[in-house]
Every structure is written in structure tokens, then in C-alpha cells.
N, CA, C, O and the ligand as a Tripos MOL2 file, in Angstrom:
@<TRIPOS>MOLECULE
protein
  281   279    71     0     0
PROTEIN
NO_CHARGES

@<TRIPOS>ATOM
      1 N           0.8510   -1.1950    0.0000 N.3       1 MET1
      2 CA          0.0000    0.0000    0.0000 C.3       1 MET1
      3 C           0.8830    1.2410    0.0000 C.2       1 MET1
      4 O           1.9860    1.2420    0.5470 O.2       1 MET1
      5 N           0.3800    2.2790   -0.6170 N.am      2 ALA2
      6 CA          1.1050    3.5490   -0.6340 C.3       2 ALA2
      7 C           0.0900    4.6830   -0.5840 C.2       2 ALA2
      8 O          -1.0630    4.5430   -0.9920 O.2       2 ALA2
      9 N           0.5620    5.8020   -0.0710 N.am      3 ILE3
     10 CA         -0.2930    6.9910   -0.0370 C.3       3 ILE3
     11 C          -0.1230    7.7220   -1.3600 C.2       3 ILE3
     12 O           0.9940    7.9180   -1.8390 O.2       3 ILE3
     13 N          -1.2350    8.1180   -1.9360 N.am      4 TYR4
     14 CA         -1.1990    8.8000   -3.2370 C.3       4 TYR4
     15 C          -1.7820   10.1960   -3.1460 C.2       4 TYR4
     16 O          -2.6890   10.4770   -2.3630 O.2       4 TYR4
     17 N          -1.2150   11.0690   -3.9920 N.am      5 TYR5
     18 CA         -1.6900   12.4450   -4.0930 C.3       5 TYR5
     19 C          -2.0270   12.7580   -5.5350 C.2       5 TYR5
     20 O          -1.4370   12.2060   -6.4640 O.2       5 TYR5
     21 N          -2.9840   13.6510   -5.7060 N.am      6 LEU6
     22 CA         -3.3610   14.1270   -7.0310 C.3       6 LEU6
     23 C          -2.8470   15.5560   -7.1980 C.2       6 LEU6
     24 O          -3.0840   16.4130   -6.3460 O.2       6 LEU6
     25 N          -2.1460   15.8030   -8.2930 N.am      7 SER7
     26 CA         -1.7220   17.1690   -8.5870 C.3       7 SER7
     27 C          -2.9340   17.9670   -9.0280 C.2       7 SER7
     28 O          -3.7020   17.5170   -9.8790 O.2       7 SER7
     29 N          -3.1080   19.1480   -8.4560 N.am      8 LEU8
     30 CA         -4.2470   19.9890   -8.8280 C.3       8 LEU8
     31 C          -3.9170   20.8720  -10.0230 C.2       8 LEU8
     32 O          -4.7940   21.5420  -10.5680 O.2       8 LEU8
     33 N          -2.6590   20.8700  -10.4250 N.am      9 LYS9
     34 CA         -2.2520   21.6350  -11.6030 C.3       9 LYS9
     35 C          -2.0110   20.6740  -12.7540 C.2       9 LYS9
     36 O          -1.5420   19.5530  -12.5530 O.2       9 LYS9
     37 N          -2.3350   21.1170  -13.9580 N.am     10 THR10
     38 CA         -2.0460   20.2920  -15.1270 C.3      10 THR10
     39 C          -0.6210   20.5630  -15.5650 C.2      10 THR10
     40 O          -0.0500   21.6100  -15.2580 O.2      10 THR10
     41 N          -0.0550   19.6140  -16.2830 N.am     11 LYS11
     42 CA          1.2870   19.8200  -16.8110 C.3      11 LYS11
     43 C           1.2090   20.8530  -17.9390 C.2      11 LYS11
     44 O           0.1980   20.9280  -18.6380 O.2      11 LYS11
     45 N           2.2600   21.6430  -18.1190 N.am     12 PRO12
     46 CA          2.2350   22.6290  -19.2010 C.3      12 PRO12
     47 C           1.9620   21.9550  -20.5450 C.2      12 PRO12
     48 O           2.6210   20.9780  -20.9010 O.2      12 PRO12
     49 N           0.9980   22.4740  -21.2780 N.am     13 GLY13
     50 CA          0.6750   21.9420  -22.5990 C.3      13 GLY13
     51 C          -0.1910   20.6950  -22.5800 C.2      13 GLY13
     52 O          -0.5190   20.1540  -23.6360 O.2      13 GLY13
     53 N          -0.5700   20.2250  -21.3800 N.am     14 LYS14
     54 CA         -1.4110   19.0340  -21.2910 C.3      14 LYS14
     55 C          -2.6010   19.3210  -20.4020 C.2      14 LYS14
     56 O          -2.5790   20.2500  -19.5950 O.2      14 LYS14
     57 N          -3.6420   18.5150  -20.5560 N.am     15 ASN15
     58 CA         -4.8110   18.7210  -19.6990 C.3      15 ASN15
     59 C          -4.9760   17.5760  -18.7150 C.2      15 ASN15
     60 O          -6.0720   17.3420  -18.2070 O.2      15 ASN15
     61 N          -3.8870   16.8590  -18.4440 N.am     16 THR16
     62 CA         -3.9630   15.7550  -17.5020 C.3      16 THR16
     63 C          -3.4170   16.1750  -16.1340 C.2      16 THR16
     64 O          -2.5470   17.0380  -16.0230 O.2      16 THR16
     65 N          -3.9570   15.5370  -15.1090 N.am     17 HIS17
     66 CA         -3.4960   15.7630  -13.7340 C.3      17 HIS17
     67 C          -2.7350   14.5180  -13.2880 C.2      17 HIS17
     68 O          -3.2460   13.4030  -13.3960 O.2      17 HIS17
     69 N          -1.5370   14.7020  -12.7980 N.am     18 GLU18
     70 CA         -0.7340   13.5390  -12.4180 C.3      18 GLU18
     71 C          -1.0560   13.0400  -11.0180 C.2      18 GLU18
     72 O          -1.3630   13.8100  -10.1080 O.2      18 GLU18
     73 N          -0.9730   11.7230  -10.8820 N.am     19 VAL19
     74 CA         -1.1420   11.0680   -9.5880 C.3      19 VAL19
     75 C           0.2430   10.6320   -9.1180 C.2      19 VAL19
     76 O           0.9820    9.9840   -9.8590 O.2      19 VAL19
     77 N           0.5920   10.9950   -7.8710 N.am     20 HIS20
     78 CA          1.9210   10.6960   -7.3200 C.3      20 HIS20
     79 C           1.8270    9.8940   -6.0330 C.2      20 HIS20
     80 O           0.8460    9.9740   -5.2930 O.2      20 HIS20
     81 N           2.8730    9.1220   -5.7900 N.am     21 LYS21
     82 CA          3.0440    8.5110   -4.4650 C.3      21 LYS21
     83 C           3.5980    9.5780   -3.5200 C.2      21 LYS21
     84 O           4.1970   10.5650   -3.9480 O.2      21 LYS21
     85 N           3.3800    9.3500   -2.2290 N.am     22 SER22
     86 CA          3.7850   10.3560   -1.2390 C.3      22 SER22
     87 C           5.2950   10.5720   -1.1990 C.2      22 SER22
     88 O           5.7530   11.6170   -0.7380 O.2      22 SER22
     89 N           6.0750    9.6030   -1.6730 N.am     23 ASN23
     90 CA          7.5300    9.7380   -1.6020 C.3      23 ASN23
     91 C           8.1420   10.1570   -2.9390 C.2      23 ASN23
     92 O           9.3590   10.0870   -3.1060 O.2      23 ASN23
     93 N           7.3270   10.5840   -3.8790 N.am     24 CYS24
     94 CA          7.8510   10.9490   -5.1990 C.3      24 CYS24
     95 C           8.5620   12.2980   -5.1440 C.2      24 CYS24
     96 O           8.0430   13.2400   -4.5450 O.2      24 CYS24
     97 N           9.7500   12.4070   -5.7620 N.am     25 PRO25
     98 CA         10.4560   13.6990   -5.7770 C.3      25 PRO25
     99 C           9.7300   14.7620   -6.6030 C.2      25 PRO25
    100 O          10.0320   15.9500   -6.4930 O.2      25 PRO25
    101 N           8.7850   14.3380   -7.4220 N.am     26 HIS26
    102 CA          8.0440   15.2980   -8.2460 C.3      26 HIS26
    103 C           6.6910   15.6690   -7.6380 C.2      26 HIS26
    104 O           5.8620   16.3070   -8.2870 O.2      26 HIS26
    105 N           6.4860   15.2710   -6.4120 N.am     27 LEU27
    106 CA          5.2300   15.5920   -5.7210 C.3      27 LEU27
    107 C           5.0590   17.1190   -5.6690 C.2      27 LEU27
    108 O           5.9790   17.8300   -5.2650 O.2      27 LEU27
    109 N           3.8910   17.6210   -6.0750 N.am     28 PRO28
    110 CA          3.6800   19.0790   -6.0180 C.3      28 PRO28
    111 C           3.6680   19.5820   -4.5730 C.2      28 PRO28
    112 O           3.4550   18.8040   -3.6430 O.2      28 PRO28
    113 N           3.8960   20.8810   -4.3910 N.am     29 GLU29
    114 CA          3.8510   21.4240   -3.0350 C.3      29 GLU29
    115 C           2.4350   21.3130   -2.4810 C.2      29 GLU29
    116 O           1.4720   21.1480   -3.2290 O.2      29 GLU29
    117 N           2.3280   21.4050   -1.1600 N.am     30 ALA30
    118 CA          1.0820   21.0870   -0.4540 C.3      30 ALA30
    119 C          -0.1410   21.7900   -1.0270 C.2      30 ALA30
    120 O          -1.2060   21.1830   -1.1350 O.2      30 ALA30
    121 N          -0.0040   23.0490   -1.3910 N.am     31 LYS31
    122 CA         -1.1980   23.7790   -1.8560 C.3      31 LYS31
    123 C          -1.6400   23.3360   -3.2500 C.2      31 LYS31
    124 O          -2.7510   23.6520   -3.6770 O.2      31 LYS31
    125 N          -0.7860   22.6150   -3.9510 N.am     32 ASN32
    126 CA         -1.1290   22.1960   -5.3150 C.3      32 ASN32
    127 C          -1.4130   20.7100   -5.4340 C.2      32 ASN32
    128 O          -1.3660   20.1470   -6.5280 O.2      32 ASN32
    129 N          -1.7070   20.0770   -4.3070 N.am     33 ARG33
    130 CA         -2.0040   18.6540   -4.3810 C.3      33 ARG33
    131 C          -3.1750   18.3060   -3.4650 C.2      33 ARG33
    132 O          -3.4990   19.0220   -2.5180 O.2      33 ARG33
    133 N          -3.7940   17.1680   -3.7970 N.am     34 LYS34
    134 CA         -4.9000   16.6860   -2.9790 C.3      34 LYS34
    135 C          -4.5830   15.2830   -2.5080 C.2      34 LYS34
    136 O          -4.1530   14.4410   -3.2960 O.2      34 LYS34
    137 N          -4.7910   15.0290   -1.2440 N.am     35 HIS35
    138 CA         -4.5590   13.6980   -0.6890 C.3      35 HIS35
    139 C          -5.6670   12.7530   -1.1630 C.2      35 HIS35
    140 O          -6.8500   13.0070   -0.9350 O.2      35 HIS35
    141 N          -5.2730   11.6690   -1.8210 N.am     36 LEU36
    142 CA         -6.2740   10.7180   -2.3310 C.3      36 LEU36
    143 C          -6.5370    9.5940   -1.3430 C.2      36 LEU36
    144 O          -7.6710    9.1380   -1.1960 O.2      36 LEU36
    145 N          -5.4820    9.1500   -0.6650 N.am     37 GLY37
    146 CA         -5.6420    8.0630    0.2940 C.3      37 GLY37
    147 C          -4.6070    6.9750    0.0770 C.2      37 GLY37
    148 O          -3.6440    7.1420   -0.6710 O.2      37 GLY37
    149 N          -4.8340    5.8520    0.7540 N.am     38 ASN38
    150 CA         -3.9310    4.7230    0.7290 C.3      38 ASN38
    151 C          -4.4600    3.7030   -0.2690 C.2      38 ASN38
    152 O          -5.5880    3.2290   -0.1300 O.2      38 ASN38
    153 N          -3.6640    3.3630   -1.2660 N.am     39 PHE39
    154 CA         -4.1420    2.4270   -2.2860 C.3      39 PHE39
    155 C          -3.1380    1.3240   -2.5410 C.2      39 PHE39
    156 O          -1.9380    1.4870   -2.3200 O.2      39 PHE39
    157 N          -3.6490    0.1960   -3.0100 N.am     40 ILE40
    158 CA         -2.8140   -0.9680   -3.2530 C.3      40 ILE40
    159 C          -2.0050   -0.7860   -4.5280 C.2      40 ILE40
    160 O          -0.9370   -1.3820   -4.6720 O.2      40 ILE40
    161 N          -2.5000    0.0320   -5.4580 N.am     41 SER41
    162 CA         -1.7840    0.2480   -6.7100 C.3      41 SER41
    163 C          -2.1310    1.6200   -7.2620 C.2      41 SER41
    164 O          -3.0990    2.2530   -6.8420 O.2      41 SER41
    165 N          -1.3130    2.0670   -8.2210 N.am     42 CYS42
    166 CA         -1.6060    3.3630   -8.8410 C.3      42 CYS42
    167 C          -2.9130    3.3040   -9.6070 C.2      42 CYS42
    168 O          -3.5880    4.3210   -9.7590 O.2      42 CYS42
    169 N          -3.2800    2.1180  -10.0940 N.am     43 LYS43
    170 CA         -4.5370    2.0090  -10.8320 C.3      43 LYS43
    171 C          -5.7200    2.3860   -9.9520 C.2      43 LYS43
    172 O          -6.6180    3.1090  -10.3840 O.2      43 LYS43
    173 N          -5.7170    1.9000   -8.7310 N.am     44 ALA44
    174 CA         -6.8010    2.2340   -7.7980 C.3      44 ALA44
    175 C          -6.7800    3.7230   -7.4680 C.2      44 ALA44
    176 O          -7.8320    4.3470   -7.3300 O.2      44 ALA44
    177 N          -5.5840    4.2880   -7.3430 N.am     45 ALA45
    178 CA         -5.4710    5.7190   -7.0320 C.3      45 ALA45
    179 C          -5.9750    6.5690   -8.1930 C.2      45 ALA45
    180 O          -6.6560    7.5730   -7.9800 O.2      45 ALA45
    181 N          -5.6430    6.1700   -9.4180 N.am     46 VAL46
    182 CA         -6.0910    6.9200  -10.5900 C.3      46 VAL46
    183 C          -7.6200    6.8340  -10.7150 C.2      46 VAL46
    184 O          -8.2780    7.8010  -11.1000 O.2      46 VAL46
    185 N          -8.1650    5.6730  -10.3860 N.am     47 ARG47
    186 CA         -9.6240    5.5060  -10.4210 C.3      47 ARG47
    187 C         -10.2840    6.4740   -9.4370 C.2      47 ARG47
    188 O         -11.2810    7.1210   -9.7590 O.2      47 ARG47
    189 N          -9.7150    6.5620   -8.2420 N.am     48 GLU48
    190 CA        -10.2360    7.4880   -7.2340 C.3      48 GLU48
    191 C         -10.1100    8.9350   -7.7230 C.2      48 GLU48
    192 O         -11.0070    9.7510   -7.5130 O.2      48 GLU48
    193 N          -8.9910    9.2400   -8.3730 N.am     49 ALA49
    194 CA         -8.7480   10.6160   -8.8430 C.3      49 ALA49
    195 C          -9.7780   11.0520   -9.8680 C.2      49 ALA49
    196 O         -10.0240   12.2470  -10.0310 O.2      49 ALA49
    197 N         -10.3820   10.0940  -10.5600 N.am     50 LYS50
    198 CA        -11.3920   10.4310  -11.5650 C.3      50 LYS50
    199 C         -12.6270   11.0630  -10.9380 C.2      50 LYS50
    200 O         -13.4420   11.6600  -11.6400 O.2      50 LYS50
    201 N         -12.7710   10.9380   -9.6240 N.am     51 ASN51
    202 CA        -13.8790   11.6080   -8.9430 C.3      51 ASN51
    203 C         -13.6520   13.1100   -8.8530 C.2      51 ASN51
    204 O         -14.5830   13.8670   -8.5760 O.2      51 ASN51
    205 N         -12.4150   13.5430   -9.0880 N.am     52 PHE52
    206 CA        -12.0720   14.9550   -8.8710 C.3      52 PHE52
    207 C         -11.6600   15.6730  -10.1490 C.2      52 PHE52
    208 O         -11.9470   16.8590  -10.3110 O.2      52 PHE52
    209 N         -10.9990   14.9770  -11.0480 N.am     53 VAL53
    210 CA        -10.5730   15.6070  -12.3000 C.3      53 VAL53
    211 C         -10.9430   14.6910  -13.4660 C.2      53 VAL53
    212 O         -11.1220   13.4840  -13.3020 O.2      53 VAL53
    213 N         -11.0490   15.2930  -14.6310 N.am     54 GLU54
    214 CA        -11.4930   14.5280  -15.7890 C.3      54 GLU54
    215 C         -10.4380   13.5450  -16.2790 C.2      54 GLU54
    216 O         -10.7520   12.4090  -16.6360 O.2      54 GLU54
    217 N          -9.1640   13.9970  -16.2940 N.am     55 LYS55
    218 CA         -8.1170   13.1630  -16.8730 C.3      55 LYS55
    219 C          -6.9230   12.9730  -15.9470 C.2      55 LYS55
    220 O          -5.8840   13.6020  -16.1460 O.2      55 LYS55
    221 N          -7.0560   12.1210  -14.9440 N.am     56 PRO56
    222 CA         -5.8890   11.8100  -14.1120 C.3      56 PRO56
    223 C          -4.9630   10.8560  -14.8660 C.2      56 PRO56
    224 O          -5.4110   10.0900  -15.7200 O.2      56 PRO56
    225 N          -3.6790   10.9070  -14.5490 N.am     57 ASN57
    226 CA         -2.7060   10.0570  -15.2260 C.3      57 ASN57
    227 C          -1.5790    9.7650  -14.2410 C.2      57 ASN57
    228 O          -1.2180   10.6260  -13.4390 O.2      57 ASN57
    229 N          -1.0300    8.5730  -14.2930 N.am     58 GLY58
    230 CA          0.0710    8.2440  -13.3920 C.3      58 GLY58
    231 C           1.3070    9.0660  -13.7090 C.2      58 GLY58
    232 O           1.5780    9.3550  -14.8740 O.2      58 GLY58
    233 N           2.0590    9.4460  -12.6810 N.am     59 CYS59
    234 CA          3.3260   10.1560  -12.8640 C.3      59 CYS59
    235 C           4.3320    9.2110  -13.5350 C.2      59 CYS59
    236 O           4.4100    8.0330  -13.1860 O.2      59 CYS59
    237 N           5.0940    9.7290  -14.4900 N.am     60 CYS60
    238 CA          6.0780    8.8940  -15.1930 C.3      60 CYS60
    239 C           7.1650    8.3720  -14.2550 C.2      60 CYS60
    240 O           7.7540    7.3190  -14.5010 O.2      60 CYS60
    241 N           7.4220    9.1040  -13.1940 N.am     61 TYR61
    242 CA          8.5120    8.7330  -12.2980 C.3      61 TYR61
    243 C           8.0790    7.6890  -11.2620 C.2      61 TYR61
    244 O           8.7460    6.6680  -11.0930 O.2      61 TYR61
    245 N           6.9710    7.9440  -10.5750 N.am     62 CYS62
    246 CA          6.6030    7.0540   -9.4650 C.3      62 CYS62
    247 C           5.4540    6.1020   -9.8070 C.2      62 CYS62
    248 O           5.2750    5.0890   -9.1290 O.2      62 CYS62
    249 N           4.6820    6.4060  -10.8340 N.am     63 SER63
    250 CA          3.5040    5.5860  -11.1560 C.3      63 SER63
    251 C           3.4690    5.2870  -12.6470 C.2      63 SER63
    252 O           2.4380    5.4070  -13.3090 O.2      63 SER63
    253 N           4.6190    4.8980  -13.1440 N.am     64 ARG64
    254 CA          4.8030    4.6830  -14.5810 C.3      64 ARG64
    255 C           3.8140    3.6670  -15.1710 C.2      64 ARG64
    256 O           3.3750    3.8150  -16.3120 O.2      64 ARG64
    257 N           3.4720    2.6550  -14.4030 N.am     65 LEU65
    258 CA          2.5550    1.6250  -14.8900 C.3      65 LEU65
    259 C           1.1860    2.1910  -15.2300 C.2      65 LEU65
    260 O           0.4240    1.5960  -15.9920 O.2      65 LEU65
    261 N           0.8830    3.3530  -14.6520 N.am     66 CYS66
    262 CA         -0.4360    3.9460  -14.8720 C.3      66 CYS66
    263 C          -0.3840    5.0900  -15.8750 C.2      66 CYS66
    264 O          -1.3340    5.8660  -15.9770 O.2      66 CYS66
    265 N           0.7080    5.2030  -16.6110 N.am     67 ASN67
    266 CA          0.7890    6.2310  -17.6480 C.3      67 ASN67
    267 C           1.2500    5.5810  -18.9410 C.2      67 ASN67
    268 O           2.4110    5.1930  -19.0760 O.2      67 ASN67
    269 N           0.3430    5.4660  -19.8750 N.am     68 SER68
    270 CA          0.6670    4.7780  -21.1260 C.3      68 SER68
    271 C           1.6050    5.5960  -22.0000 C.2      68 SER68
    272 O           2.1920    5.0590  -22.9400 O.2      68 SER68
    273 N           1.7590    6.8830  -21.7110 N.am     69 ALA69
    274 CA          2.5490    7.7700  -22.5710 C.3      69 ALA69
    275 C           4.0090    7.8960  -22.1470 C.2      69 ALA69
    276 O           4.7780    8.5720  -22.8300 O.2      69 ALA69
    277 N           4.4100    7.2800  -21.0630 N.am     70 CYS70
    278 CA          5.7930    7.4320  -20.5640 C.3      70 CYS70
    279 C           6.8010    6.7320  -21.4950 C.2      70 CYS70
    280 O           8.0040    6.7560  -21.2330 O.2      70 CYS70
    281 ZN          5.3860   11.0550   -9.1160 Zn       71 ZN71
@<TRIPOS>BOND
     1     1     2 1
     2     2     3 1
     3     3     4 2
     4     3     5 am
     5     5     6 1
     6     6     7 1
     7     7     8 2
     8     7     9 am
     9     9    10 1
    10    10    11 1
    11    11    12 2
    12    11    13 am
    13    13    14 1
    14    14    15 1
    15    15    16 2
    16    15    17 am
    17    17    18 1
    18    18    19 1
    19    19    20 2
    20    19    21 am
    21    21    22 1
    22    22    23 1
    23    23    24 2
    24    23    25 am
    25    25    26 1
    26    26    27 1
    27    27    28 2
    28    27    29 am
    29    29    30 1
    30    30    31 1
    31    31    32 2
    32    31    33 am
    33    33    34 1
    34    34    35 1
    35    35    36 2
    36    35    37 am
    37    37    38 1
    38    38    39 1
    39    39    40 2
    40    39    41 am
    41    41    42 1
    42    42    43 1
    43    43    44 2
    44    43    45 am
    45    45    46 1
    46    46    47 1
    47    47    48 2
    48    47    49 am
    49    49    50 1
    50    50    51 1
    51    51    52 2
    52    51    53 am
    53    53    54 1
    54    54    55 1
    55    55    56 2
    56    55    57 am
    57    57    58 1
    58    58    59 1
    59    59    60 2
    60    59    61 am
    61    61    62 1
    62    62    63 1
    63    63    64 2
    64    63    65 am
    65    65    66 1
    66    66    67 1
    67    67    68 2
    68    67    69 am
    69    69    70 1
    70    70    71 1
    71    71    72 2
    72    71    73 am
    73    73    74 1
    74    74    75 1
    75    75    76 2
    76    75    77 am
    77    77    78 1
    78    78    79 1
    79    79    80 2
    80    79    81 am
    81    81    82 1
    82    82    83 1
    83    83    84 2
    84    83    85 am
    85    85    86 1
    86    86    87 1
    87    87    88 2
    88    87    89 am
    89    89    90 1
    90    90    91 1
    91    91    92 2
    92    91    93 am
    93    93    94 1
    94    94    95 1
    95    95    96 2
    96    95    97 am
    97    97    98 1
    98    98    99 1
    99    99   100 2
   100    99   101 am
   101   101   102 1
   102   102   103 1
   103   103   104 2
   104   103   105 am
   105   105   106 1
   106   106   107 1
   107   107   108 2
   108   107   109 am
   109   109   110 1
   110   110   111 1
   111   111   112 2
   112   111   113 am
   113   113   114 1
   114   114   115 1
   115   115   116 2
   116   115   117 am
   117   117   118 1
   118   118   119 1
   119   119   120 2
   120   119   121 am
   121   121   122 1
   122   122   123 1
   123   123   124 2
   124   123   125 am
   125   125   126 1
   126   126   127 1
   127   127   128 2
   128   127   129 am
   129   129   130 1
   130   130   131 1
   131   131   132 2
   132   131   133 am
   133   133   134 1
   134   134   135 1
   135   135   136 2
   136   135   137 am
   137   137   138 1
   138   138   139 1
   139   139   140 2
   140   139   141 am
   141   141   142 1
   142   142   143 1
   143   143   144 2
   144   143   145 am
   145   145   146 1
   146   146   147 1
   147   147   148 2
   148   147   149 am
   149   149   150 1
   150   150   151 1
   151   151   152 2
   152   151   153 am
   153   153   154 1
   154   154   155 1
   155   155   156 2
   156   155   157 am
   157   157   158 1
   158   158   159 1
   159   159   160 2
   160   159   161 am
   161   161   162 1
   162   162   163 1
   163   163   164 2
   164   163   165 am
   165   165   166 1
   166   166   167 1
   167   167   168 2
   168   167   169 am
   169   169   170 1
   170   170   171 1
   171   171   172 2
   172   171   173 am
   173   173   174 1
   174   174   175 1
   175   175   176 2
   176   175   177 am
   177   177   178 1
   178   178   179 1
   179   179   180 2
   180   179   181 am
   181   181   182 1
   182   182   183 1
   183   183   184 2
   184   183   185 am
   185   185   186 1
   186   186   187 1
   187   187   188 2
   188   187   189 am
   189   189   190 1
   190   190   191 1
   191   191   192 2
   192   191   193 am
   193   193   194 1
   194   194   195 1
   195   195   196 2
   196   195   197 am
   197   197   198 1
   198   198   199 1
   199   199   200 2
   200   199   201 am
   201   201   202 1
   202   202   203 1
   203   203   204 2
   204   203   205 am
   205   205   206 1
   206   206   207 1
   207   207   208 2
   208   207   209 am
   209   209   210 1
   210   210   211 1
   211   211   212 2
   212   211   213 am
   213   213   214 1
   214   214   215 1
   215   215   216 2
   216   215   217 am
   217   217   218 1
   218   218   219 1
   219   219   220 2
   220   219   221 am
   221   221   222 1
   222   222   223 1
   223   223   224 2
   224   223   225 am
   225   225   226 1
   226   226   227 1
   227   227   228 2
   228   227   229 am
   229   229   230 1
   230   230   231 1
   231   231   232 2
   232   231   233 am
   233   233   234 1
   234   234   235 1
   235   235   236 2
   236   235   237 am
   237   237   238 1
   238   238   239 1
   239   239   240 2
   240   239   241 am
   241   241   242 1
   242   242   243 1
   243   243   244 2
   244   243   245 am
   245   245   246 1
   246   246   247 1
   247   247   248 2
   248   247   249 am
   249   249   250 1
   250   250   251 1
   251   251   252 2
   252   251   253 am
   253   253   254 1
   254   254   255 1
   255   255   256 2
   256   255   257 am
   257   257   258 1
   258   258   259 1
   259   259   260 2
   260   259   261 am
   261   261   262 1
   262   262   263 1
   263   263   264 2
   264   263   265 am
   265   265   266 1
   266   266   267 1
   267   267   268 2
   268   267   269 am
   269   269   270 1
   270   270   271 1
   271   271   272 2
   272   271   273 am
   273   273   274 1
   274   274   275 1
   275   275   276 2
   276   275   277 am
   277   277   278 1
   278   278   279 1
   279   279   280 2
@<TRIPOS>SUBSTRUCTURE
     1 MET1         2 RESIDUE 1 A MET
     2 ALA2         6 RESIDUE 1 A ALA
     3 ILE3        10 RESIDUE 1 A ILE
     4 TYR4        14 RESIDUE 1 A TYR
     5 TYR5        18 RESIDUE 1 A TYR
     6 LEU6        22 RESIDUE 1 A LEU
     7 SER7        26 RESIDUE 1 A SER
     8 LEU8        30 RESIDUE 1 A LEU
     9 LYS9        34 RESIDUE 1 A LYS
    10 THR10       38 RESIDUE 1 A THR
    11 LYS11       42 RESIDUE 1 A LYS
    12 PRO12       46 RESIDUE 1 A PRO
    13 GLY13       50 RESIDUE 1 A GLY
    14 LYS14       54 RESIDUE 1 A LYS
    15 ASN15       58 RESIDUE 1 A ASN
    16 THR16       62 RESIDUE 1 A THR
    17 HIS17       66 RESIDUE 1 A HIS
    18 GLU18       70 RESIDUE 1 A GLU
    19 VAL19       74 RESIDUE 1 A VAL
    20 HIS20       78 RESIDUE 1 A HIS
    21 LYS21       82 RESIDUE 1 A LYS
    22 SER22       86 RESIDUE 1 A SER
    23 ASN23       90 RESIDUE 1 A ASN
    24 CYS24       94 RESIDUE 1 A CYS
    25 PRO25       98 RESIDUE 1 A PRO
    26 HIS26      102 RESIDUE 1 A HIS
    27 LEU27      106 RESIDUE 1 A LEU
    28 PRO28      110 RESIDUE 1 A PRO
    29 GLU29      114 RESIDUE 1 A GLU
    30 ALA30      118 RESIDUE 1 A ALA
    31 LYS31      122 RESIDUE 1 A LYS
    32 ASN32      126 RESIDUE 1 A ASN
    33 ARG33      130 RESIDUE 1 A ARG
    34 LYS34      134 RESIDUE 1 A LYS
    35 HIS35      138 RESIDUE 1 A HIS
    36 LEU36      142 RESIDUE 1 A LEU
    37 GLY37      146 RESIDUE 1 A GLY
    38 ASN38      150 RESIDUE 1 A ASN
    39 PHE39      154 RESIDUE 1 A PHE
    40 ILE40      158 RESIDUE 1 A ILE
    41 SER41      162 RESIDUE 1 A SER
    42 CYS42      166 RESIDUE 1 A CYS
    43 LYS43      170 RESIDUE 1 A LYS
    44 ALA44      174 RESIDUE 1 A ALA
    45 ALA45      178 RESIDUE 1 A ALA
    46 VAL46      182 RESIDUE 1 A VAL
    47 ARG47      186 RESIDUE 1 A ARG
    48 GLU48      190 RESIDUE 1 A GLU
    49 ALA49      194 RESIDUE 1 A ALA
    50 LYS50      198 RESIDUE 1 A LYS
    51 ASN51      202 RESIDUE 1 A ASN
    52 PHE52      206 RESIDUE 1 A PHE
    53 VAL53      210 RESIDUE 1 A VAL
    54 GLU54      214 RESIDUE 1 A GLU
    55 LYS55      218 RESIDUE 1 A LYS
    56 PRO56      222 RESIDUE 1 A PRO
    57 ASN57      226 RESIDUE 1 A ASN
    58 GLY58      230 RESIDUE 1 A GLY
    59 CYS59      234 RESIDUE 1 A CYS
    60 CYS60      238 RESIDUE 1 A CYS
    61 TYR61      242 RESIDUE 1 A TYR
    62 CYS62      246 RESIDUE 1 A CYS
    63 SER63      250 RESIDUE 1 A SER
    64 ARG64      254 RESIDUE 1 A ARG
    65 LEU65      258 RESIDUE 1 A LEU
    66 CYS66      262 RESIDUE 1 A CYS
    67 ASN67      266 RESIDUE 1 A ASN
    68 SER68      270 RESIDUE 1 A SER
    69 ALA69      274 RESIDUE 1 A ALA
    70 CYS70      278 RESIDUE 1 A CYS
    71 ZN71       281 GROUP 0 **** ****
């Protein structure tokens, strides 16, 4: 299990919001992220993130399995 966060900012030039693990070096600062909870995989975290943003996507660094574009 890992704690996951949703970035509230989109990446420049993209309309996707990245999902990060709590220990990711690319985790956004506190005001730009939302705590999603404890999940068994990034897939479950991304599913949860869909309740908040239209296009969540796994971070290429910490949740690569959940980003088909990495
Ligand atoms: Zn990350």
C-alpha cells in the first residue's frame, strides 16, 4: 500500500493531472495537491482521482505503470 496524491495543476501543454506517491520527488507542493488516500496500486489511485478531475494520469517517475505515454 502507498499513499497517493493528485496534482491539482495540469502539466504545461497538457490537460492531464498527475497522480503521485507520497515519496515521489516530483510531488507538487502542499497547496497544489490533494490527498487521495492509501491504495494498493496506482490504478486504484487513478480511479479514485477520476472523482475529482477529468483526466488523471500516473506520474512517469513514481507511477509509470499507470501512464501509457511514458
Ligand atoms: Zn510522481
